[in-house]
C-alpha positions as CSV (number, residue, x, y, z in Angstrom):
1,M,84.4,34.7,93.5
2,H,82.5,37.7,92.5
3,F,82.6,41.3,93.8
4,P,79.6,43.0,92.3
5,V,80.0,46.2,94.3
6,L,83.7,46.5,93.5
7,K,83.0,45.7,89.8
8,K,80.4,48.5,89.7
9,V,82.9,51.0,91.2
10,I,85.7,49.9,88.8
11,L,83.4,50.2,85.8
12,N,81.9,53.5,86.9
13,P,84.3,54.9,89.5
14,G,83.3,58.5,89.8
15,K,79.5,58.3,90.0
16,S,79.2,55.4,92.5
17,L,82.0,56.2,94.9
18,N,81.2,59.9,94.8
19,R,77.6,59.4,95.8
20,M,78.6,57.2,98.7
21,N,81.0,59.7,100.0
22,V,78.7,62.7,99.7
23,E,75.9,60.9,101.5
24,F,78.3,59.9,104.3
25,F,79.5,63.5,104.6
26,K,76.0,64.8,104.6
27,D,74.9,62.3,107.3
28,N,77.8,63.5,109.5
29,S,77.0,67.1,108.7
30,Y,73.6,66.6,110.4
31,K,75.4,65.1,113.4
32,I,77.6,68.1,113.7
33,S,74.6,70.4,113.8
34,E,73.1,68.2,116.4
35,L,76.2,68.5,118.5
36,I,76.2,72.3,118.1
37,T,72.6,72.4,119.3
38,K,73.3,70.2,122.4
39,K,76.4,72.2,123.3
40,Y,74.8,75.6,123.0
41,S,71.3,75.1,124.2
42,T,70.1,72.5,126.7
43,S,66.5,73.6,126.6
44,F,66.2,73.7,122.8
45,S,68.0,70.4,122.4
46,L,65.7,68.8,124.9
47,A,62.6,70.1,123.1
48,T,64.0,69.0,119.7
49,S,64.8,65.5,121.0
50,L,61.1,64.8,121.4
51,L,60.5,65.0,117.6
52,E,60.4,62.2,115.1
53,K,63.9,61.3,113.8
54,E,63.8,63.1,110.4
55,K,62.1,66.2,111.8
56,R,64.6,66.2,114.7
57,K,67.6,66.1,112.3
58,S,66.2,69.0,110.3
59,I,65.5,71.2,113.3
60,Y,69.1,70.6,114.5
61,A,70.2,71.7,111.0
62,I,68.3,75.0,111.3
63,Y,69.6,75.7,114.8
64,G,73.2,74.8,113.7
65,F,73.0,77.3,110.9
66,V,71.4,80.2,112.8
67,R,73.7,79.7,115.7
68,F,76.7,79.7,113.3
69,A,75.7,83.1,111.9
70,D,74.8,84.5,115.4
71,E,78.2,83.5,116.8
72,I,80.0,85.4,114.1
73,V,78.2,88.7,114.9
74,D,78.2,88.2,118.7
75,S,81.3,86.3,119.7
76,F,84.1,86.6,117.1
77,N,85.6,89.6,118.8
78,G,89.0,90.7,117.5
79,Y,88.3,89.3,114.0
80,D,86.8,90.9,110.9
81,K,83.2,90.0,111.5
82,E,81.9,91.8,108.4
83,T,84.2,89.8,106.1
84,L,83.4,86.6,107.9
85,L,79.6,87.1,107.7
86,S,80.0,88.1,104.0
87,K,82.0,85.0,103.3
88,L,79.3,82.9,105.1
89,N,76.6,84.6,103.0
90,E,78.6,83.9,99.8
91,D,79.1,80.2,100.8
92,L,75.4,80.0,101.7
93,N,74.3,81.3,98.3
94,Y,76.6,78.8,96.5
95,A,75.2,76.0,98.6
96,L,71.6,76.9,98.0
97,Q,72.2,77.1,94.2
98,N,74.3,73.9,93.9
99,G,73.0,71.8,96.8
100,I,76.5,71.1,98.1
101,S,79.0,72.7,100.5
102,T,82.3,71.8,102.1
103,N,80.9,73.5,105.3
104,P,79.0,70.7,107.1
105,V,76.7,73.2,108.9
106,L,75.7,74.7,105.6
107,L,75.3,71.4,103.9
108,A,72.9,70.1,106.6
109,F,71.0,73.4,106.4
110,V,70.6,73.6,102.6
111,D,69.7,69.9,102.5
112,T,66.9,70.7,104.9
113,V,65.9,73.7,102.9
114,S,65.5,71.5,99.8
115,K,63.6,68.7,101.6
116,Y,61.0,71.0,103.1
117,N,60.9,73.8,100.5
118,I,61.9,76.5,103.0
119,Y,61.6,79.9,101.3
120,N,64.7,81.8,100.2
121,E,63.2,85.1,101.3
122,H,63.1,83.9,104.9
123,I,66.8,83.0,104.7
124,D,67.6,86.4,103.2
125,A,65.7,88.2,105.9
126,F,67.6,86.3,108.6
127,M,71.0,87.2,107.0
128,E,69.8,90.8,106.8
129,S,69.2,90.9,110.5
130,M,72.6,89.4,111.2
131,K,74.2,92.2,109.2
132,L,72.2,94.7,111.3
133,D,73.9,93.4,114.4
134,L,77.3,94.5,112.9
135,S,76.3,98.1,112.6
136,K,73.1,99.0,114.3
137,R,73.3,99.6,118.0
138,K,69.9,101.2,118.9
139,Y,66.4,100.5,117.8
140,K,64.5,103.8,118.2
141,T,61.0,102.7,117.1
142,K,58.8,99.7,117.4
143,K,58.8,99.4,113.6
144,E,62.6,99.2,113.6
145,L,62.6,96.5,116.3
146,D,59.8,94.5,114.6
147,H,61.8,94.5,111.4
148,Y,64.8,93.2,113.1
149,I,62.9,90.5,115.1
150,Y,61.1,89.4,111.9
151,G,64.5,88.5,110.4
152,S,66.3,87.2,113.5
153,A,63.4,85.2,115.0
154,D,60.1,85.2,113.1
155,V,61.5,83.6,110.0
156,V,63.3,81.0,112.0
157,G,59.9,80.1,113.4
158,L,58.5,79.9,109.9
159,M,61.4,77.6,108.8
160,C,60.7,75.3,111.7
161,L,56.9,75.4,110.8
162,K,57.8,74.1,107.4
163,I,59.3,71.0,109.0
164,F,56.5,70.5,111.4
165,C,53.8,70.7,108.7
166,N,55.9,68.4,106.5
167,G,54.5,69.5,103.1
168,D,51.0,70.5,104.3
169,D,50.9,74.0,102.8
170,I,47.4,74.7,103.9
171,L,48.3,74.0,107.6
172,Y,51.5,76.1,107.1
173,Q,49.6,79.1,105.9
174,K,47.0,78.7,108.7
175,L,49.7,78.7,111.4
176,S,52.2,81.1,110.0
177,V,51.1,84.1,112.0
178,Q,51.2,82.1,115.2
179,A,54.7,80.8,114.4
180,Q,55.9,84.3,113.9
181,S,54.4,85.4,117.2
182,L,56.2,82.6,119.0
183,G,59.5,83.6,117.4
184,S,58.9,87.2,118.5
185,A,58.1,86.1,122.1
186,F,61.2,83.9,122.3
187,Q,63.4,86.7,121.0
188,K,62.0,89.4,123.3
189,V,62.5,87.1,126.3
190,N,66.0,86.5,125.2
191,F,66.6,90.3,125.0
192,L,65.3,90.8,128.5
193,R,67.3,87.9,129.8
194,D,70.5,89.2,128.1
195,L,70.2,92.9,128.8
196,K,73.4,93.0,130.6
197,T,75.5,91.4,127.9
198,D,73.7,93.2,125.0
199,M,74.2,96.7,126.6
200,N,77.6,96.3,128.3
201,N,79.5,94.0,126.0
202,L,77.8,94.5,122.6
203,G,76.6,98.0,123.0
204,R,73.1,97.2,121.7
205,K,69.8,98.5,122.9
206,Y,67.0,96.5,121.2
207,F,64.0,97.9,123.0
208,P,63.1,101.5,122.1
209,E,62.1,102.0,125.8
210,L,65.8,101.9,126.6
211,N,66.9,104.7,124.3
212,N,65.1,107.7,125.7
213,S,65.4,107.1,129.4
214,A,66.6,104.7,132.0
215,F,65.2,101.2,132.1
216,T,62.3,101.6,134.5
217,Q,59.7,99.3,136.1
218,D,57.0,100.8,133.8
219,A,59.1,100.1,130.7
220,K,59.8,96.6,131.9
221,E,56.1,95.9,132.4
222,L,55.2,97.3,129.0
223,I,57.7,95.0,127.3
224,E,56.5,92.0,129.4
225,K,52.9,92.8,128.3
226,S,53.9,92.7,124.6
227,I,55.6,89.3,125.2
228,E,52.5,87.9,126.9
229,N,50.4,89.0,123.9
230,D,52.8,87.3,121.5
231,F,52.6,84.1,123.6
232,S,48.8,84.2,123.7
233,I,48.7,84.3,119.9
234,A,51.3,81.6,119.6
235,Y,49.6,79.2,121.9
236,E,46.5,78.9,119.6
237,G,48.8,77.8,116.8
238,I,50.8,75.3,119.0
239,K,47.6,73.4,119.9
240,Q,47.1,72.7,116.1
241,L,50.5,71.3,115.4
242,P,50.6,67.7,114.2
243,G,52.1,64.7,116.0
244,K,55.1,65.2,118.2
245,S,55.7,68.7,116.9
246,K,53.1,69.9,119.3
247,L,54.9,68.2,122.2
248,S,58.3,69.6,121.2
249,V,57.1,73.2,120.7
250,L,55.0,73.1,123.9
251,L,58.1,72.2,125.9
252,A,60.0,75.2,124.5
253,Y,56.9,77.4,125.0
254,Y,56.5,76.5,128.7
255,Y,60.2,76.8,129.3
256,Y,60.1,80.4,128.0
257,I,56.8,81.1,129.9
258,C,58.6,80.1,133.1
259,L,61.6,82.3,132.2
260,L,59.3,85.2,131.6
261,K,57.6,84.7,134.9
262,K,60.9,84.7,136.7
263,I,61.9,87.9,134.9
264,K,58.6,89.5,135.9
265,K,59.4,88.8,139.5
266,T,63.0,90.1,139.2
267,P,63.6,93.8,140.1
268,V,64.7,96.1,137.3
269,Q,68.3,96.6,138.6
270,K,68.9,92.8,138.9
271,V,67.6,92.3,135.3
272,L,70.2,94.9,134.3
273,S,73.0,93.2,136.2
274,T,72.6,89.5,135.9
275,R,71.4,86.8,133.4
276,I,68.2,85.2,134.4
277,R,68.2,81.4,134.3
278,I,66.0,78.4,134.9
279,S,67.7,75.6,136.9
280,N,68.3,72.3,135.2
281,M,66.1,70.6,137.8
282,Y,63.2,72.9,137.1
283,K,63.7,72.3,133.3
284,Y,63.2,68.6,133.9
285,F,60.1,69.3,136.0
286,I,58.7,71.3,133.0
287,I,59.5,68.3,130.7
288,L,57.5,65.9,133.0
289,K,54.6,68.4,133.3
290,V,54.3,68.9,129.6
291,Y,54.8,65.3,128.7
292,F,52.0,64.0,131.0
293,A,49.7,66.8,129.9
294,Y,50.3,65.9,126.2
295,K,49.8,62.1,126.9
296,L,46.6,62.8,128.8
297,K,45.5,65.1,126.0
298,L,45.0,68.0,128.3
299,I,46.8,70.2,125.8
């Protein structure tokens, strides 16, 4: 009786067995990022689930990583956030240089970075914005806010675009401005939705309009107009995305459009006192609407 696989392992134990174990760990690392995505964001996970399998895995990996860093600066109260973020950055740099990490979230992320040639400068910009959340509480000018949003959201859009374009650098360059605009729109909507938490719990005022005076209806409308402009630019890019990437991003786009519409209808004081949400039932309505529009090639 012959055992060729066992013979191979015995003759070359380190290389064969190690490869099998690393790939097994990597596969489960992706599953952990998928779990994180599903637990933290119903809307994002629903949109991501519409992608092709490999792209879906990699988008989960990006979300898992950015959520990990964001949780450190937002939620790890009572702990040394600066040290924890610094340690994450150190582990991230090691993983990027060596292609391996004992941290499953980082391993899935750096594997995705390698597969899709995601730019290191975008990762650096993201980590820089995370560091700003530890020390900066007010953004006094549009330039300051734009710099923060570029690192916290725009580059995440560019990372995802790398996956959607799947090696097509010409398409990536063509759609990069629109991807950044979508990231900006999503982030600004999140800021409006989370005003209560950001101001009362975290002591942050992202919008310059909040620093010099009380949050007024005029200020709210000015912010909403800038978001609508970002969405308008982004939509032109979404229409050009290949395959199921268009369907996935459209779903996220329409979810945030609905969220913005609800915020626009909400009085200033209520925006300041509560977190605006879209019901799960309405989310499923958006899914059906977008899916049929995509299938009928109306979008």
